[in-house]
mmJSON file of the N, C-alpha and C atoms, coordinates in Angstrom:
{"data_MODEL":{"atom_site":{
"group_PDB":["ATOM","ATOM","ATOM","ATOM","ATOM","ATOM","ATOM","ATOM","ATOM","ATOM","ATOM","ATOM","ATOM","ATOM","ATOM","ATOM","ATOM","ATOM","ATOM","ATOM","ATOM","ATOM","ATOM","ATOM","ATOM","ATOM","ATOM","ATOM","ATOM","ATOM","ATOM","ATOM","ATOM","ATOM","ATOM","ATOM","ATOM","ATOM","ATOM","ATOM","ATOM","ATOM","ATOM","ATOM","ATOM","ATOM","ATOM","ATOM","ATOM","ATOM","ATOM","ATOM","ATOM","ATOM","ATOM","ATOM","ATOM","ATOM","ATOM","ATOM","ATOM","ATOM","ATOM","ATOM","ATOM","ATOM","ATOM","ATOM","ATOM","ATOM","ATOM","ATOM","ATOM","ATOM","ATOM","ATOM","ATOM","ATOM","ATOM","ATOM","ATOM","ATOM","ATOM","ATOM","ATOM","ATOM","ATOM","ATOM","ATOM","ATOM","ATOM","ATOM","ATOM","ATOM","ATOM","ATOM","ATOM","ATOM","ATOM","ATOM","ATOM","ATOM","ATOM","ATOM","ATOM","ATOM","ATOM","ATOM","ATOM","ATOM","ATOM","ATOM","ATOM","ATOM","ATOM","ATOM","ATOM","ATOM","ATOM","ATOM","ATOM","ATOM","ATOM","ATOM","ATOM","ATOM","ATOM","ATOM","ATOM","ATOM","ATOM","ATOM","ATOM","ATOM","ATOM","ATOM","ATOM","ATOM","ATOM","ATOM","ATOM","ATOM","ATOM","ATOM","ATOM","ATOM","ATOM","ATOM","ATOM","ATOM","ATOM","ATOM","ATOM","ATOM","ATOM","ATOM","ATOM","ATOM","ATOM","ATOM","ATOM","ATOM","ATOM","ATOM","ATOM","ATOM","ATOM","ATOM","ATOM","ATOM","ATOM","ATOM","ATOM","ATOM","ATOM","ATOM","ATOM","ATOM","ATOM","ATOM","ATOM","ATOM","ATOM","ATOM","ATOM","ATOM","ATOM","ATOM","ATOM","ATOM","ATOM","ATOM","ATOM","ATOM","ATOM","ATOM","ATOM","ATOM","ATOM","ATOM","ATOM","ATOM","ATOM","ATOM","ATOM","ATOM","ATOM","ATOM","ATOM","ATOM","ATOM","ATOM","ATOM","ATOM","ATOM","ATOM","ATOM","ATOM","ATOM","ATOM","ATOM","ATOM","ATOM","ATOM","ATOM","ATOM","ATOM","ATOM","ATOM","ATOM","ATOM"],
"id":[1,2,3,4,5,6,7,8,9,10,11,12,13,14,15,16,17,18,19,20,21,22,23,24,25,26,27,28,29,30,31,32,33,34,35,36,37,38,39,40,41,42,43,44,45,46,47,48,49,50,51,52,53,54,55,56,57,58,59,60,61,62,63,64,65,66,67,68,69,70,71,72,73,74,75,76,77,78,79,80,81,82,83,84,85,86,87,88,89,90,91,92,93,94,95,96,97,98,99,100,101,102,103,104,105,106,107,108,109,110,111,112,113,114,115,116,117,118,119,120,121,122,123,124,125,126,127,128,129,130,131,132,133,134,135,136,137,138,139,140,141,142,143,144,145,146,147,148,149,150,151,152,153,154,155,156,157,158,159,160,161,162,163,164,165,166,167,168,169,170,171,172,173,174,175,176,177,178,179,180,181,182,183,184,185,186,187,188,189,190,191,192,193,194,195,196,197,198,199,200,201,202,203,204,205,206,207,208,209,210,211,212,213,214,215,216,217,218,219,220,221,222,223,224,225,226,227,228,229,230,231],
"type_symbol":["N","C","C","N","C","C","N","C","C","N","C","C","N","C","C","N","C","C","N","C","C","N","C","C","N","C","C","N","C","C","N","C","C","N","C","C","N","C","C","N","C","C","N","C","C","N","C","C","N","C","C","N","C","C","N","C","C","N","C","C","N","C","C","N","C","C","N","C","C","N","C","C","N","C","C","N","C","C","N","C","C","N","C","C","N","C","C","N","C","C","N","C","C","N","C","C","N","C","C","N","C","C","N","C","C","N","C","C","N","C","C","N","C","C","N","C","C","N","C","C","N","C","C","N","C","C","N","C","C","N","C","C","N","C","C","N","C","C","N","C","C","N","C","C","N","C","C","N","C","C","N","C","C","N","C","C","N","C","C","N","C","C","N","C","C","N","C","C","N","C","C","N","C","C","N","C","C","N","C","C","N","C","C","N","C","C","N","C","C","N","C","C","N","C","C","N","C","C","N","C","C","N","C","C","N","C","C","N","C","C","N","C","C","N","C","C","N","C","C","N","C","C","N","C","C","N","C","C","N","C","C"],
"label_atom_id":["N","CA","C","N","CA","C","N","CA","C","N","CA","C","N","CA","C","N","CA","C","N","CA","C","N","CA","C","N","CA","C","N","CA","C","N","CA","C","N","CA","C","N","CA","C","N","CA","C","N","CA","C","N","CA","C","N","CA","C","N","CA","C","N","CA","C","N","CA","C","N","CA","C","N","CA","C","N","CA","C","N","CA","C","N","CA","C","N","CA","C","N","CA","C","N","CA","C","N","CA","C","N","CA","C","N","CA","C","N","CA","C","N","CA","C","N","CA","C","N","CA","C","N","CA","C","N","CA","C","N","CA","C","N","CA","C","N","CA","C","N","CA","C","N","CA","C","N","CA","C","N","CA","C","N","CA","C","N","CA","C","N","CA","C","N","CA","C","N","CA","C","N","CA","C","N","CA","C","N","CA","C","N","CA","C","N","CA","C","N","CA","C","N","CA","C","N","CA","C","N","CA","C","N","CA","C","N","CA","C","N","CA","C","N","CA","C","N","CA","C","N","CA","C","N","CA","C","N","CA","C","N","CA","C","N","CA","C","N","CA","C","N","CA","C","N","CA","C","N","CA","C","N","CA","C","N","CA","C","N","CA","C","N","CA","C","N","CA","C"],
"label_alt_id":[null,null,null,null,null,null,null,null,null,null,null,null,null,null,null,null,null,null,null,null,null,null,null,null,null,null,null,null,null,null,null,null,null,null,null,null,null,null,null,null,null,null,null,null,null,null,null,null,null,null,null,null,null,null,null,null,null,null,null,null,null,null,null,null,null,null,null,null,null,null,null,null,null,null,null,null,null,null,null,null,null,null,null,null,null,null,null,null,null,null,null,null,null,null,null,null,null,null,null,null,null,null,null,null,null,null,null,null,null,null,null,null,null,null,null,null,null,null,null,null,null,null,null,null,null,null,null,null,null,null,null,null,null,null,null,null,null,null,null,null,null,null,null,null,null,null,null,null,null,null,null,null,null,null,null,null,null,null,null,null,null,null,null,null,null,null,null,null,null,null,null,null,null,null,null,null,null,null,null,null,null,null,null,null,null,null,null,null,null,null,null,null,null,null,null,null,null,null,null,null,null,null,null,null,null,null,null,null,null,null,null,null,null,null,null,null,null,null,null,null,null,null,null,null,null,null,null,null,null,null,null],
"label_comp_id":["MET","MET","MET","THR","THR","THR","ILE","ILE","ILE","ASP","ASP","ASP","TRP","TRP","TRP","ASN","ASN","ASN","ALA","ALA","ALA","LEU","LEU","LEU","LEU","LEU","LEU","LEU","LEU","LEU","VAL","VAL","VAL","ALA","ALA","ALA","VAL","VAL","VAL","VAL","VAL","VAL","ALA","ALA","ALA","LEU","LEU","LEU","VAL","VAL","VAL","THR","THR","THR","THR","THR","THR","VAL","VAL","VAL","VAL","VAL","VAL","VAL","VAL","VAL","VAL","VAL","VAL","SER","SER","SER","LEU","LEU","LEU","ALA","ALA","ALA","ALA","ALA","ALA","PHE","PHE","PHE","ALA","ALA","ALA","ALA","ALA","ALA","ARG","ARG","ARG","MET","MET","MET","LEU","LEU","LEU","ASP","ASP","ASP","ALA","ALA","ALA","GLY","GLY","GLY","HIS","HIS","HIS","GLN","GLN","GLN","ARG","ARG","ARG","GLN","GLN","GLN","SER","SER","SER","ALA","ALA","ALA","GLY","GLY","GLY","ARG","ARG","ARG","SER","SER","SER","GLY","GLY","GLY","GLY","GLY","GLY","ALA","ALA","ALA","LEU","LEU","LEU","ILE","ILE","ILE","TYR","TYR","TYR","SER","SER","SER","ALA","ALA","ALA","TYR","TYR","TYR","GLY","GLY","GLY","LEU","LEU","LEU","LEU","LEU","LEU","GLY","GLY","GLY","VAL","VAL","VAL","ILE","ILE","ILE","GLY","GLY","GLY","VAL","VAL","VAL","ILE","ILE","ILE","ILE","ILE","ILE","LEU","LEU","LEU","PHE","PHE","PHE","GLY","GLY","GLY","LEU","LEU","LEU","TRP","TRP","TRP","LEU","LEU","LEU","MET","MET","MET","ILE","ILE","ILE","PRO","PRO","PRO","TYR","TYR","TYR","PHE","PHE","PHE","HIS","HIS","HIS","HIS","HIS","HIS"],
"label_asym_id":["A","A","A","A","A","A","A","A","A","A","A","A","A","A","A","A","A","A","A","A","A","A","A","A","A","A","A","A","A","A","A","A","A","A","A","A","A","A","A","A","A","A","A","A","A","A","A","A","A","A","A","A","A","A","A","A","A","A","A","A","A","A","A","A","A","A","A","A","A","A","A","A","A","A","A","A","A","A","A","A","A","A","A","A","A","A","A","A","A","A","A","A","A","A","A","A","A","A","A","A","A","A","A","A","A","A","A","A","A","A","A","A","A","A","A","A","A","A","A","A","A","A","A","A","A","A","A","A","A","A","A","A","A","A","A","A","A","A","A","A","A","A","A","A","A","A","A","A","A","A","A","A","A","A","A","A","A","A","A","A","A","A","A","A","A","A","A","A","A","A","A","A","A","A","A","A","A","A","A","A","A","A","A","A","A","A","A","A","A","A","A","A","A","A","A","A","A","A","A","A","A","A","A","A","A","A","A","A","A","A","A","A","A","A","A","A","A","A","A","A","A","A","A","A","A","A","A","A","A","A","A"],
"label_entity_id":["1","1","1","1","1","1","1","1","1","1","1","1","1","1","1","1","1","1","1","1","1","1","1","1","1","1","1","1","1","1","1","1","1","1","1","1","1","1","1","1","1","1","1","1","1","1","1","1","1","1","1","1","1","1","1","1","1","1","1","1","1","1","1","1","1","1","1","1","1","1","1","1","1","1","1","1","1","1","1","1","1","1","1","1","1","1","1","1","1","1","1","1","1","1","1","1","1","1","1","1","1","1","1","1","1","1","1","1","1","1","1","1","1","1","1","1","1","1","1","1","1","1","1","1","1","1","1","1","1","1","1","1","1","1","1","1","1","1","1","1","1","1","1","1","1","1","1","1","1","1","1","1","1","1","1","1","1","1","1","1","1","1","1","1","1","1","1","1","1","1","1","1","1","1","1","1","1","1","1","1","1","1","1","1","1","1","1","1","1","1","1","1","1","1","1","1","1","1","1","1","1","1","1","1","1","1","1","1","1","1","1","1","1","1","1","1","1","1","1","1","1","1","1","1","1","1","1","1","1","1","1"],
"label_seq_id":[1,1,1,2,2,2,3,3,3,4,4,4,5,5,5,6,6,6,7,7,7,8,8,8,9,9,9,10,10,10,11,11,11,12,12,12,13,13,13,14,14,14,15,15,15,16,16,16,17,17,17,18,18,18,19,19,19,20,20,20,21,21,21,22,22,22,23,23,23,24,24,24,25,25,25,26,26,26,27,27,27,28,28,28,29,29,29,30,30,30,31,31,31,32,32,32,33,33,33,34,34,34,35,35,35,36,36,36,37,37,37,38,38,38,39,39,39,40,40,40,41,41,41,42,42,42,43,43,43,44,44,44,45,45,45,46,46,46,47,47,47,48,48,48,49,49,49,50,50,50,51,51,51,52,52,52,53,53,53,54,54,54,55,55,55,56,56,56,57,57,57,58,58,58,59,59,59,60,60,60,61,61,61,62,62,62,63,63,63,64,64,64,65,65,65,66,66,66,67,67,67,68,68,68,69,69,69,70,70,70,71,71,71,72,72,72,73,73,73,74,74,74,75,75,75,76,76,76,77,77,77],
"pdbx_PDB_ins_code":[null,null,null,null,null,null,null,null,null,null,null,null,null,null,null,null,null,null,null,null,null,null,null,null,null,null,null,null,null,null,null,null,null,null,null,null,null,null,null,null,null,null,null,null,null,null,null,null,null,null,null,null,null,null,null,null,null,null,null,null,null,null,null,null,null,null,null,null,null,null,null,null,null,null,null,null,null,null,null,null,null,null,null,null,null,null,null,null,null,null,null,null,null,null,null,null,null,null,null,null,null,null,null,null,null,null,null,null,null,null,null,null,null,null,null,null,null,null,null,null,null,null,null,null,null,null,null,null,null,null,null,null,null,null,null,null,null,null,null,null,null,null,null,null,null,null,null,null,null,null,null,null,null,null,null,null,null,null,null,null,null,null,null,null,null,null,null,null,null,null,null,null,null,null,null,null,null,null,null,null,null,null,null,null,null,null,null,null,null,null,null,null,null,null,null,null,null,null,null,null,null,null,null,null,null,null,null,null,null,null,null,null,null,null,null,null,null,null,null,null,null,null,null,null,null,null,null,null,null,null,null],
"Cartn_x":[0.847,0.0,0.899,0.564,1.3,0.342,0.869,0.074,0.437,-0.574,-0.359,-0.322,0.873,1.047,0.561,0.676,0.19,-1.332,-2.028,-3.479,-3.893,-3.178,-3.478,-3.253,-2.182,-1.91,-2.995,-3.417,-4.471,-5.767,-6.153,-7.372,-7.252,-6.108,-5.91,-5.99,-5.385,-5.396,-6.805,-7.507,-8.872,-9.782,-9.638,-10.451,-10.161,-8.898,-8.529,-9.06,-8.866,-9.321,-10.846,-11.541,-13.006,-13.509,-12.878,-13.27,-13.09,-11.962,-11.707,-12.727,-13.043,-14.009,-15.403,-15.855,-17.207,-17.321,-16.321,-16.374,-16.299,-15.481,-15.396,-16.713,-17.35,-18.65,-19.701,-19.678,-20.643,-20.417,-19.159,-18.86,-19.301,-19.076,-19.496,-21.014,-21.718,-23.179,-23.688,-23.055,-23.469,-23.242,-22.146,-21.862,-22.881,-23.257,-24.253,-25.617,-25.989,-27.249,-27.239,-26.146,-26.042,-26.126,-25.419,-25.448,-26.85,-27.536,-28.896,-29.851,-29.737,-30.599,-30.272,-29.01,-28.634,-29.201,-29.147,-29.701,-31.211,-31.885,-33.333,-33.66,-32.869,-33.097,-32.915,-32.027,-31.782,-32.803,-33.742,-34.775,-34.416,-33.305,-32.919,-33.239,-33.087,-33.377,-32.201,-32.484,-31.444,-31.868,-32.977,-33.514,-32.592,-31.889,-30.998,-29.861,-29.332,-28.273,-28.786,-29.986,-30.544,-30.835,-31.45,-31.735,-30.454,-29.454,-28.168,-27.516,-27.623,-27.051,-27.749,-29.076,-29.794,-29.446,-29.259,-28.819,-27.452,-26.553,-25.216,-25.282,-26.149,-26.323,-26.885,-27.733,-28.219,-27.108,-26.193,-25.031,-24.17,-23.994,-23.226,-23.908,-25.227,-25.958,-25.771,-25.769,-25.551,-24.142,-23.151,-21.77,-21.688,-22.346,-22.321,-23.035,-24.184,-24.894,-24.086,-23.372,-22.518,-21.394,-20.807,-19.77,-20.309,-21.526,-22.131,-22.4,-22.861,-23.112,-21.821,-20.704,-19.427,-18.989,-19.289,-18.803,-19.68,-20.956,-21.873,-22.062,-21.533,-21.579,-22.994,-23.953,-25.329,-25.907,-25.515,-26.07,-25.461,-24.503,-23.796,-24.343,-25.496,-26.077,-26.668],
"Cartn_y":[-1.168,0.0,1.239,2.153,3.411,4.555,5.57,6.743,7.858,8.431,9.581,10.824,11.22,12.317,13.646,13.825,15.08,15.191,14.076,14.084,14.31,13.685,13.882,15.334,15.935,17.335,18.231,17.923,18.708,18.645,17.459,17.306,18.077,18.012,18.724,20.237,20.743,22.189,22.661,21.916,22.3,22.264,21.25,21.162,22.34,22.688,23.799,25.13,25.374,26.631,26.745,25.659,25.683,25.923,25.308,25.516,26.97,27.542,28.949,29.859,29.597,30.433,30.324,29.104,28.922,29.548,29.348,29.922,31.449,31.977,33.436,34.02,33.356,33.823,33.761,32.71,32.597,33.704,33.995,35.073,36.423,36.64,37.883,38.012,36.897,36.924,37.213,36.641,36.914,38.382,38.933,40.348,41.245,40.864,41.64,41.58,40.399,40.283,41.167,41.14,41.955,43.447,43.853,45.269,45.677,44.801,45.106,45.241,44.356,44.44,45.669,46.02,47.232,48.476,48.509,49.655,49.752,48.6,48.619,49.055,48.645,49.049,50.555,51.135,52.573,53.369,52.68,53.376,53.651,53.09,53.283,52.015,52.097,50.959,49.982,48.729,47.707,46.481,46.608,45.464,44.919,45.8,45.345,44.495,44.887,44.095,42.723,42.707,41.439,40.506,41.029,40.192,39.723,40.571,40.171,39.078,39.177,38.152,36.815,36.836,35.587,35.018,35.878,35.409,34.764,35.366,34.796,33.455,33.339,32.047,31.006,31.443,30.535,30.059,30.958,30.586,29.566,29.767,28.818,27.449,27.44,26.178,25.471,26.232,25.64,25.057,25.753,25.244,23.936,23.877,22.657,21.52,21.8,20.761,20.273,21.168,20.756,19.847,20.178,19.318,17.938,17.886,16.587,15.819,16.509,15.853,15.259,15.965,15.447,14.21,14.154,13.066,11.808,11.943,10.793,10.217,9.026,8.446,8.134,7.947,7.628,8.693,9.951,11.041,11.16,10.355,10.48,9.562,8.959,8.033,8.791],
"Cartn_z":[0.0,0.0,0.0,-0.878,-0.918,-0.634,-0.039,0.297,-0.671,-1.28,-2.156,-1.273,-0.884,0.062,-0.495,-1.798,-2.401,-2.283,-2.508,-2.381,-0.932,-0.003,1.411,1.827,1.341,1.635,1.037,-0.181,-0.822,-0.026,0.42,1.215,2.522,3.164,4.429,4.228,3.178,2.919,2.582,1.743,1.374,2.594,3.441,4.651,5.586,5.741,6.619,6.087,4.796,4.201,4.263,3.951,3.991,5.409,6.377,7.763,8.176,7.822,8.164,7.491,6.237,5.509,6.128,6.413,6.956,8.344,9.187,10.532,10.465,9.565,9.419,8.922,7.972,7.485,8.583,9.399,10.493,11.528,11.825,12.775,12.214,10.931,10.299,10.296,10.04,10.061,11.47,12.476,13.853,14.193,13.743,13.994,13.288,12.057,11.324,12.017,12.528,13.257,14.504,15.226,16.435,16.096,15.063,14.67,14.216,13.497,13.062,14.226,15.201,16.38,17.221,17.31,18.046,17.373,16.035,15.312,15.527,15.503,15.723,17.148,18.117,19.505,19.685,18.866,18.944,18.131,17.474,16.726,15.279,14.814,13.413,12.63,11.323,10.463,10.47,10.813,10.799,10.024,9.312,8.584,7.514,6.817,5.749,6.311,7.457,8.085,8.519,9.071,9.544,8.376,7.316,6.148,5.467,5.426,4.85,5.674,6.989,7.864,7.659,7.556,7.304,5.923,4.944,3.63,3.691,4.468,4.635,5.35,6.337,7.003,6.033,5.107,4.066,3.155,2.807,1.984,2.727,4.017,4.816,4.796,4.911,4.844,3.515,2.427,1.104,1.008,1.547,1.538,2.311,3.458,4.259,3.536,2.937,2.191,0.995,0.324,-0.795,-0.301,0.843,1.41,1.747,2.295,2.581,1.298,0.276,-1.01,-1.571,-1.395,-1.875,-1.102,0.182,1.019,0.982,0.697,0.776,-0.624,-0.86,-2.21,-2.698,-1.805,-2.188,-3.118,-2.949,-3.733,-5.129,-5.472,-6.747,-7.828,-7.625,-8.625,-9.756],
"occupancy":[1.0,1.0,1.0,1.0,1.0,1.0,1.0,1.0,1.0,1.0,1.0,1.0,1.0,1.0,1.0,1.0,1.0,1.0,1.0,1.0,1.0,1.0,1.0,1.0,1.0,1.0,1.0,1.0,1.0,1.0,1.0,1.0,1.0,1.0,1.0,1.0,1.0,1.0,1.0,1.0,1.0,1.0,1.0,1.0,1.0,1.0,1.0,1.0,1.0,1.0,1.0,1.0,1.0,1.0,1.0,1.0,1.0,1.0,1.0,1.0,1.0,1.0,1.0,1.0,1.0,1.0,1.0,1.0,1.0,1.0,1.0,1.0,1.0,1.0,1.0,1.0,1.0,1.0,1.0,1.0,1.0,1.0,1.0,1.0,1.0,1.0,1.0,1.0,1.0,1.0,1.0,1.0,1.0,1.0,1.0,1.0,1.0,1.0,1.0,1.0,1.0,1.0,1.0,1.0,1.0,1.0,1.0,1.0,1.0,1.0,1.0,1.0,1.0,1.0,1.0,1.0,1.0,1.0,1.0,1.0,1.0,1.0,1.0,1.0,1.0,1.0,1.0,1.0,1.0,1.0,1.0,1.0,1.0,1.0,1.0,1.0,1.0,1.0,1.0,1.0,1.0,1.0,1.0,1.0,1.0,1.0,1.0,1.0,1.0,1.0,1.0,1.0,1.0,1.0,1.0,1.0,1.0,1.0,1.0,1.0,1.0,1.0,1.0,1.0,1.0,1.0,1.0,1.0,1.0,1.0,1.0,1.0,1.0,1.0,1.0,1.0,1.0,1.0,1.0,1.0,1.0,1.0,1.0,1.0,1.0,1.0,1.0,1.0,1.0,1.0,1.0,1.0,1.0,1.0,1.0,1.0,1.0,1.0,1.0,1.0,1.0,1.0,1.0,1.0,1.0,1.0,1.0,1.0,1.0,1.0,1.0,1.0,1.0,1.0,1.0,1.0,1.0,1.0,1.0,1.0,1.0,1.0,1.0,1.0,1.0,1.0,1.0,1.0,1.0,1.0,1.0],
"B_iso_or_equiv":[0.0,0.0,0.0,0.0,0.0,0.0,0.0,0.0,0.0,0.0,0.0,0.0,0.0,0.0,0.0,0.0,0.0,0.0,0.0,0.0,0.0,0.0,0.0,0.0,0.0,0.0,0.0,0.0,0.0,0.0,0.0,0.0,0.0,0.0,0.0,0.0,0.0,0.0,0.0,0.0,0.0,0.0,0.0,0.0,0.0,0.0,0.0,0.0,0.0,0.0,0.0,0.0,0.0,0.0,0.0,0.0,0.0,0.0,0.0,0.0,0.0,0.0,0.0,0.0,0.0,0.0,0.0,0.0,0.0,0.0,0.0,0.0,0.0,0.0,0.0,0.0,0.0,0.0,0.0,0.0,0.0,0.0,0.0,0.0,0.0,0.0,0.0,0.0,0.0,0.0,0.0,0.0,0.0,0.0,0.0,0.0,0.0,0.0,0.0,0.0,0.0,0.0,0.0,0.0,0.0,0.0,0.0,0.0,0.0,0.0,0.0,0.0,0.0,0.0,0.0,0.0,0.0,0.0,0.0,0.0,0.0,0.0,0.0,0.0,0.0,0.0,0.0,0.0,0.0,0.0,0.0,0.0,0.0,0.0,0.0,0.0,0.0,0.0,0.0,0.0,0.0,0.0,0.0,0.0,0.0,0.0,0.0,0.0,0.0,0.0,0.0,0.0,0.0,0.0,0.0,0.0,0.0,0.0,0.0,0.0,0.0,0.0,0.0,0.0,0.0,0.0,0.0,0.0,0.0,0.0,0.0,0.0,0.0,0.0,0.0,0.0,0.0,0.0,0.0,0.0,0.0,0.0,0.0,0.0,0.0,0.0,0.0,0.0,0.0,0.0,0.0,0.0,0.0,0.0,0.0,0.0,0.0,0.0,0.0,0.0,0.0,0.0,0.0,0.0,0.0,0.0,0.0,0.0,0.0,0.0,0.0,0.0,0.0,0.0,0.0,0.0,0.0,0.0,0.0,0.0,0.0,0.0,0.0,0.0,0.0,0.0,0.0,0.0,0.0,0.0,0.0],
"pdbx_formal_charge":[null,null,null,null,null,null,null,null,null,null,null,null,null,null,null,null,null,null,null,null,null,null,null,null,null,null,null,null,null,null,null,null,null,null,null,null,null,null,null,null,null,null,null,null,null,null,null,null,null,null,null,null,null,null,null,null,null,null,null,null,null,null,null,null,null,null,null,null,null,null,null,null,null,null,null,null,null,null,null,null,null,null,null,null,null,null,null,null,null,null,null,null,null,null,null,null,null,null,null,null,null,null,null,null,null,null,null,null,null,null,null,null,null,null,null,null,null,null,null,null,null,null,null,null,null,null,null,null,null,null,null,null,null,null,null,null,null,null,null,null,null,null,null,null,null,null,null,null,null,null,null,null,null,null,null,null,null,null,null,null,null,null,null,null,null,null,null,null,null,null,null,null,null,null,null,null,null,null,null,null,null,null,null,null,null,null,null,null,null,null,null,null,null,null,null,null,null,null,null,null,null,null,null,null,null,null,null,null,null,null,null,null,null,null,null,null,null,null,null,null,null,null,null,null,null,null,null,null,null,null,null],
"auth_seq_id":[1,1,1,2,2,2,3,3,3,4,4,4,5,5,5,6,6,6,7,7,7,8,8,8,9,9,9,10,10,10,11,11,11,12,12,12,13,13,13,14,14,14,15,15,15,16,16,16,17,17,17,18,18,18,19,19,19,20,20,20,21,21,21,22,22,22,23,23,23,24,24,24,25,25,25,26,26,26,27,27,27,28,28,28,29,29,29,30,30,30,31,31,31,32,32,32,33,33,33,34,34,34,35,35,35,36,36,36,37,37,37,38,38,38,39,39,39,40,40,40,41,41,41,42,42,42,43,43,43,44,44,44,45,45,45,46,46,46,47,47,47,48,48,48,49,49,49,50,50,50,51,51,51,52,52,52,53,53,53,54,54,54,55,55,55,56,56,56,57,57,57,58,58,58,59,59,59,60,60,60,61,61,61,62,62,62,63,63,63,64,64,64,65,65,65,66,66,66,67,67,67,68,68,68,69,69,69,70,70,70,71,71,71,72,72,72,73,73,73,74,74,74,75,75,75,76,76,76,77,77,77],
"auth_comp_id":["MET","MET","MET","THR","THR","THR","ILE","ILE","ILE","ASP","ASP","ASP","TRP","TRP","TRP","ASN","ASN","ASN","ALA","ALA","ALA","LEU","LEU","LEU","LEU","LEU","LEU","LEU","LEU","LEU","VAL","VAL","VAL","ALA","ALA","ALA","VAL","VAL","VAL","VAL","VAL","VAL","ALA","ALA","ALA","LEU","LEU","LEU","VAL","VAL","VAL","THR","THR","THR","THR","THR","THR","VAL","VAL","VAL","VAL","VAL","VAL","VAL","VAL","VAL","VAL","VAL","VAL","SER","SER","SER","LEU","LEU","LEU","ALA","ALA","ALA","ALA","ALA","ALA","PHE","PHE","PHE","ALA","ALA","ALA","ALA","ALA","ALA","ARG","ARG","ARG","MET","MET","MET","LEU","LEU","LEU","ASP","ASP","ASP","ALA","ALA","ALA","GLY","GLY","GLY","HIS","HIS","HIS","GLN","GLN","GLN","ARG","ARG","ARG","GLN","GLN","GLN","SER","SER","SER","ALA","ALA","ALA","GLY","GLY","GLY","ARG","ARG","ARG","SER","SER","SER","GLY","GLY","GLY","GLY","GLY","GLY","ALA","ALA","ALA","LEU","LEU","LEU","ILE","ILE","ILE","TYR","TYR","TYR","SER","SER","SER","ALA","ALA","ALA","TYR","TYR","TYR","GLY","GLY","GLY","LEU","LEU","LEU","LEU","LEU","LEU","GLY","GLY","GLY","VAL","VAL","VAL","ILE","ILE","ILE","GLY","GLY","GLY","VAL","VAL","VAL","ILE","ILE","ILE","ILE","ILE","ILE","LEU","LEU","LEU","PHE","PHE","PHE","GLY","GLY","GLY","LEU","LEU","LEU","TRP","TRP","TRP","LEU","LEU","LEU","MET","MET","MET","ILE","ILE","ILE","PRO","PRO","PRO","TYR","TYR","TYR","PHE","PHE","PHE","HIS","HIS","HIS","HIS","HIS","HIS"],
"auth_asym_id":["A","A","A","A","A","A","A","A","A","A","A","A","A","A","A","A","A","A","A","A","A","A","A","A","A","A","A","A","A","A","A","A","A","A","A","A","A","A","A","A","A","A","A","A","A","A","A","A","A","A","A","A","A","A","A","A","A","A","A","A","A","A","A","A","A","A","A","A","A","A","A","A","A","A","A","A","A","A","A","A","A","A","A","A","A","A","A","A","A","A","A","A","A","A","A","A","A","A","A","A","A","A","A","A","A","A","A","A","A","A","A","A","A","A","A","A","A","A","A","A","A","A","A","A","A","A","A","A","A","A","A","A","A","A","A","A","A","A","A","A","A","A","A","A","A","A","A","A","A","A","A","A","A","A","A","A","A","A","A","A","A","A","A","A","A","A","A","A","A","A","A","A","A","A","A","A","A","A","A","A","A","A","A","A","A","A","A","A","A","A","A","A","A","A","A","A","A","A","A","A","A","A","A","A","A","A","A","A","A","A","A","A","A","A","A","A","A","A","A","A","A","A","A","A","A","A","A","A","A","A","A"],
"auth_atom_id":["N","CA","C","N","CA","C","N","CA","C","N","CA","C","N","CA","C","N","CA","C","N","CA","C","N","CA","C","N","CA","C","N","CA","C","N","CA","C","N","CA","C","N","CA","C","N","CA","C","N","CA","C","N","CA","C","N","CA","C","N","CA","C","N","CA","C","N","CA","C","N","CA","C","N","CA","C","N","CA","C","N","CA","C","N","CA","C","N","CA","C","N","CA","C","N","CA","C","N","CA","C","N","CA","C","N","CA","C","N","CA","C","N","CA","C","N","CA","C","N","CA","C","N","CA","C","N","CA","C","N","CA","C","N","CA","C","N","CA","C","N","CA","C","N","CA","C","N","CA","C","N","CA","C","N","CA","C","N","CA","C","N","CA","C","N","CA","C","N","CA","C","N","CA","C","N","CA","C","N","CA","C","N","CA","C","N","CA","C","N","CA","C","N","CA","C","N","CA","C","N","CA","C","N","CA","C","N","CA","C","N","CA","C","N","CA","C","N","CA","C","N","CA","C","N","CA","C","N","CA","C","N","CA","C","N","CA","C","N","CA","C","N","CA","C","N","CA","C","N","CA","C","N","CA","C","N","CA","C","N","CA","C","N","CA","C","N","CA","C"],
"pdbx_PDB_model_num":[1,1,1,1,1,1,1,1,1,1,1,1,1,1,1,1,1,1,1,1,1,1,1,1,1,1,1,1,1,1,1,1,1,1,1,1,1,1,1,1,1,1,1,1,1,1,1,1,1,1,1,1,1,1,1,1,1,1,1,1,1,1,1,1,1,1,1,1,1,1,1,1,1,1,1,1,1,1,1,1,1,1,1,1,1,1,1,1,1,1,1,1,1,1,1,1,1,1,1,1,1,1,1,1,1,1,1,1,1,1,1,1,1,1,1,1,1,1,1,1,1,1,1,1,1,1,1,1,1,1,1,1,1,1,1,1,1,1,1,1,1,1,1,1,1,1,1,1,1,1,1,1,1,1,1,1,1,1,1,1,1,1,1,1,1,1,1,1,1,1,1,1,1,1,1,1,1,1,1,1,1,1,1,1,1,1,1,1,1,1,1,1,1,1,1,1,1,1,1,1,1,1,1,1,1,1,1,1,1,1,1,1,1,1,1,1,1,1,1,1,1,1,1,1,1,1,1,1,1,1,1]
}}}
């Protein structure tokens, strides 16, 4: 048995980069939600921030579902 070290390195790098991107997007969405709620509490309009944050959370969900689709062979028929 031989190990393709280049492929293993590629998988590790892609997993690390994807994790950093998804967590960063989730943190940014949480910050946008907080800022939107703070603006609404102060009597200003914060709806655009809140809707944008929910849209970003939807994008994160799509990224996660795509990753699951890649990993589960049943979906590749």
